[in-house]
C-alpha positions in Angstrom: -36.0 46.6 106.0 -33.8 48.9 104.4 -34.1 50.8 107.5 -32.8 47.6 109.5 -29.8 47.5 107.4 -28.6 50.8 107.7 -28.7 50.5 111.3 -25.7 48.2 111.7 -24.0 50.6 109.1 -24.4 53.8 111.2 -23.1 51.9 114.0 -20.0 51.1 112.4 -19.6 54.8 111.8 -20.2 56.1 115.0 -18.0 53.6 116.7 -15.4 53.9 114.1 -15.3 57.9 113.6 -12.6 59.0 116.8 -10.0 57.5 114.2 -10.4 59.9 111.2 -11.0 62.5 114.1 -7.9 62.3 116.2 -5.8 62.0 113.0 -7.5 65.0 111.3 -6.5 66.9 114.8 -3.1 65.5 114.6 -2.7 67.0 110.7 -4.3 70.5 111.6 -1.8 70.9 114.8 1.2 69.9 112.5 0.0 72.8 110.1 -0.3 75.3 112.7 3.1 74.5 114.7 4.4 75.1 111.2 2.5 78.4 111.1 4.1 78.9 114.6 7.6 78.1 113.6 7.3 80.2 110.7 10.5 78.6 109.1 10.7 78.1 105.4 12.9 74.8 105.6 10.5 73.7 108.4 7.6 74.5 106.4 8.6 72.3 103.3 9.6 69.8 105.7 6.0 69.6 107.0 4.6 70.0 103.1 6.6 66.8 102.7 5.2 65.2 105.5 1.7 66.0 104.5 2.6 64.7 100.9 3.7 61.5 102.4 0.7 61.0 104.4 -1.3 61.2 101.0 0.8 58.4 99.6 1.1 55.7 102.4 -3.1 56.3 103.3 -3.3 56.1 99.3 -1.6 52.5 99.8 -2.9 51.5 102.9 -6.4 51.7 101.0 -5.7 48.6 99.0 -2.5 47.0 100.8 -4.1 47.2 104.5 -7.2 45.9 103.5 -6.6 43.1 101.0 -3.0 41.8 102.3 -2.1 42.0 98.8 1.5 43.7 99.0 1.8 46.2 95.9 5.0 47.2 94.2 3.5 49.4 91.8 1.2 52.0 93.8 4.1 54.8 93.0 3.2 54.5 89.2 -0.1 56.2 90.0 1.9 59.0 91.7 3.9 59.3 88.6 0.6 59.6 86.1 -0.4 62.3 88.7 2.6 64.1 88.6 2.5 64.7 84.9 -0.9 65.1 84.6 -0.8 68.2 87.3 1.8 69.3 85.4 0.3 69.1 81.6 -2.7 71.2 83.3 -1.0 73.7 85.1 1.8 74.6 83.3 1.7 77.7 81.1 1.5 76.9 77.6 4.5 78.5 76.4 6.5 75.8 78.7 4.5 73.1 77.7 5.5 73.9 73.9 9.1 73.6 75.0 8.7 70.9 77.2 6.0 68.8 75.7 5.7 69.3 71.8 3.8 66.2 71.3 1.0 66.9 73.5 -2.5 67.8 71.3 -3.1 71.6 71.0 -6.3 71.8 73.2 -4.0 70.4 76.2 -1.2 72.6 75.6 -3.6 75.9 75.6 -5.2 74.7 79.0 -3.6 76.3 82.4 -5.7 75.7 85.1 -5.4 76.8 89.0 -3.6 73.9 91.0 -6.8 73.0 92.8 -8.8 71.8 89.9 -5.6 70.5 87.9 -4.7 68.1 91.4 -8.4 67.1 91.3 -8.4 66.1 87.3 -5.0 64.5 87.8 -6.0 62.3 90.7 -8.9 61.0 88.2 -6.9 60.8 85.4 -4.4 58.4 87.6 -7.8 56.4 89.1 -8.8 55.8 85.6 -5.4 53.8 84.8 -5.4 52.2 87.8 -9.4 50.8 87.1 -7.6 49.6 83.6 -4.8 47.7 85.6 -6.5 46.5 88.1 -9.2 44.8 85.5 -6.4 42.7 84.7 -4.5 42.3 88.1 -7.0 41.9 90.9 -7.8 38.3 89.7 -4.2 37.5 90.9 -3.0 36.7 94.4 0.1 36.6 96.5 3.4 36.5 95.2 2.0 36.8 91.3 0.1 39.5 92.4 2.8 41.8 93.8 5.5 40.9 90.8 2.6 42.0 88.5 2.5 45.2 89.9 6.0 45.5 90.2 5.8 44.9 86.3 3.3 47.5 86.0 5.7 50.3 87.9 8.4 49.2 85.6 6.1 49.6 82.6 5.4 52.9 83.7 8.5 54.2 84.0 9.9 52.9 81.0 7.1 54.7 78.9 7.7 57.8 80.6 11.3 57.7 80.8 11.1 57.2 76.6 8.0 59.1 75.5 10.6 62.5 75.2 7.5 64.5 73.2 4.8 63.9 75.6 6.9 63.6 78.9 10.2 65.0 78.0 11.7 61.4 78.7 14.6 61.8 81.5 14.6 65.4 81.8 13.5 67.6 84.5 9.9 69.3 83.6 10.3 72.9 85.1 7.8 75.4 84.9 5.2 73.5 87.1 3.7 76.2 89.4 5.4 75.9 93.1 2.6 76.1 96.0 4.2 77.0 99.6 1.3 77.7 101.6 0.8 74.1 104.1 -3.2 74.3 103.8 -3.9 72.8 100.3 -1.2 69.8 101.8 -3.2 69.6 105.1 -6.3 69.5 103.0 -5.1 66.8 100.7 -4.0 64.9 103.6 -7.1 65.3 105.8 -9.0 63.8 102.3 -7.4 61.0 101.9 -7.7 59.9 105.6 -11.4 60.5 105.6 -11.6 58.6 102.0 -9.4 55.5 103.2 -11.7 55.4 106.5 -15.0 55.5 104.6 -13.7 52.7 102.2 -13.0 50.8 105.5 -16.4 50.9 107.1 -18.1 50.4 103.8 -19.5 47.1 102.5 -16.6 46.8 99.9 -13.5 47.4 102.7 -15.6 45.2 104.9 -15.7 42.0 102.5 -11.9 43.1 101.2 -11.0 42.3 104.7 -12.9 39.4 105.2 -11.8 38.2 101.7 -7.9 38.9 103.1 -8.3 36.9 106.5 -10.6 34.1 105.2 -10.8 33.9 101.5 -12.4 30.5 101.3 -15.0 31.7 103.7 -15.7 34.9 101.5 -15.8 33.2 98.8 -18.7 30.7 100.1 -20.6 33.9 101.6 -20.8 35.0 98.0 -18.0 37.9 97.9 -16.8 38.8 94.4 -12.9 39.0 95.8 -11.6 40.2 92.1 -14.5 43.2 92.4 -13.8 44.6 95.7 -10.0 44.4 95.1 -11.0 46.3 92.0 -12.9 49.0 94.0 -9.8 49.3 96.4 -7.3 49.6 94.0 -9.2 52.0 91.9 -9.7 54.3 94.9 -6.3 54.0 96.0 -5.0 55.2 92.4 -7.0 58.0 93.0 -5.9 59.0 96.6 -1.9 58.4 95.0 -2.5 60.6 92.1 -3.8 63.3 94.1 -0.4 62.7 96.0 1.4 62.9 93.1 0.0 66.1 91.9 0.7 67.7 95.3 4.3 66.1 95.1 4.8 68.3 91.6 3.5 71.6 93.0 5.6 71.1 96.1 8.8 70.7 94.4 8.4 72.4 90.8 10.2 69.7 88.9 9.5 66.2 87.7 11.3 63.3 86.4 10.3 59.7 86.1 12.8 58.3 88.3 11.2 60.7 91.1 8.5 58.1 91.2 10.8 55.0 91.0 12.2 52.7 93.5 13.3 55.0 96.0 10.0 56.4 96.5 8.4 53.0 96.4 10.6 51.6 99.2 10.3 54.4 101.5 6.5 54.5 101.3 6.1 50.6 101.7 8.4 51.0 105.0 6.2 53.8 106.3 3.2 51.6 106.1 4.8 48.6 107.3 6.7 50.3 110.3 3.8 52.1 111.4 1.2 49.2 111.2 0.0 48.0 107.9 -3.3 47.2 108.5 -4.5 50.1 110.3 -5.1 53.9 109.2 -3.6 55.1 112.5 -0.7 53.0 111.9 -0.2 54.3 108.3 -0.5 58.2 109.3 1.8 58.0 112.5 4.4 55.9 110.5 4.4 58.7 108.3 5.0 60.8 110.9 7.6 59.1 113.0 10.0 57.9 109.9 9.8 61.7 108.5 11.0 63.5 112.1 13.4 60.2 112.1 14.8 61.2 108.7 14.7 64.8 109.0 16.7 64.5 112.2 19.5 62.3 110.7 19.6 64.6 107.8 20.2 67.6 110.6 22.9 65.4 112.2 24.6 64.8 108.8 24.8 68.5 108.3 26.6 68.7 111.8 25.4 70.1 114.9 27.7 72.5 116.9 28.6 71.1 120.1 30.9 73.6 122.4 33.9 74.5 119.9 33.6 71.3 117.9 30.9 70.4 115.2 29.3 67.1 115.5 28.2 65.4 112.5 27.3 61.9 110.9 29.6 60.4 108.4 27.8 60.2 105.0 25.7 57.5 104.2 25.4 56.3 108.0 21.8 58.1 107.9 20.4 55.2 105.7 22.3 52.8 107.9 20.9 54.2 111.0 17.7 54.3 109.4 17.6 50.4 108.6 19.0 49.5 112.2 15.7 51.5 113.4 13.0 49.7 111.2 14.5 46.5 111.8 14.6 47.0 115.7 10.7 48.3 115.5 9.8 45.2 113.1 11.9 43.0 115.7 9.8 44.1 118.5 6.5 44.8 117.0 6.0 42.8 113.7 2.7 44.4 113.2 4.3 47.8 113.2 3.7 50.4 116.3 0.3 50.7 115.9 -1.5 47.4 115.4 -5.0 49.0 116.6 -6.8 52.3 115.8 -6.8 55.2 117.8 -9.8 55.8 119.6 -11.3 58.4 122.1 -10.0 57.6 126.1 -14.1 56.9 126.9 -16.7 55.2 124.9 -16.3 52.4 122.8 -13.7 49.7 123.6 -13.5 47.7 120.8 -10.1 49.1 119.1 -9.5 46.3 116.8 -9.7 49.0 113.5 -12.5 50.1 111.7 -13.0 47.3 109.2 -12.2 44.6 111.8 -14.6 45.6 114.6 -17.3 45.9 111.9 -17.1 42.3 110.1 -19.7 40.9 112.2 -22.1 43.2 110.7 -21.2 42.2 106.9 -24.4 40.2 105.5 -23.5 37.3 103.5 -23.2 37.8 100.0 -23.3 41.9 100.5 -20.5 42.5 98.0 
């Protein structure tokens, strides 16, 4: 019986493995392009893209699978960034910036790798704590509650001066300029999201998203499967926050508030909220568009003159492009998962293509 139950799951894995492999190849290609260009500004641009991939994929794990729009996930990014600062900054800098930290934590100075992993787990624990309450809500009530969570985290970190330095900039975080840790983080996030999507929890969560009444009748515990996705997405968002802190070396609570919330949500929605391929592609496309508009704002030499966009026009053009995309493709640019040009033909997405294999009451 156990072997028979494992066969459908293996089939799902084999049918959907193309998606994470193609996305991984895209991440590796971007990293190799960065090395080939050899420019420090281009290197930082690619680092920013990899960090955004982690954040948007983390958001996809919950929002894409549950259908519940969350405005609060950047709060977990804030938790991860500050945890990375507490774990990796030199003790002397921590004494100056965070006098209220416990003495044992002030004495700790970990390499950025272990620090990022612990920061991700720290954010995941708080995601589970918040999720125990929030995941019993649905629809607009759940979305408003997640925004209240974000506001609460931001208020605490903006006022707890002895532990977070309040609104002052936290400096002294080790800066990591090499591209490989960020590429690795993006690939890990992609595979975590894929494995969750094809797991029984991911399949049950999508079933609850599409047909909640039928899911309840089948014995699916909707709050529980939502909680699993919420906690896992919190871990990935915390990892993204830690790596973001190491990419810029400075953090403040406002860095992880409304601006980052809406650009992350925009990338997910424009790319395709219900697919992992859309989540990653939305980041790459919009990031390159943003960078191109910034380049035009700085000015481009054309003959004896310099062509430059007026200040502030970047945001307007970006908004127009996003509206145009969503007007033509309401489900995003990529409503189907990437697949090999041969082999499996069902391209509805890892979880959707395999929904038929979920046994009743499995979750």
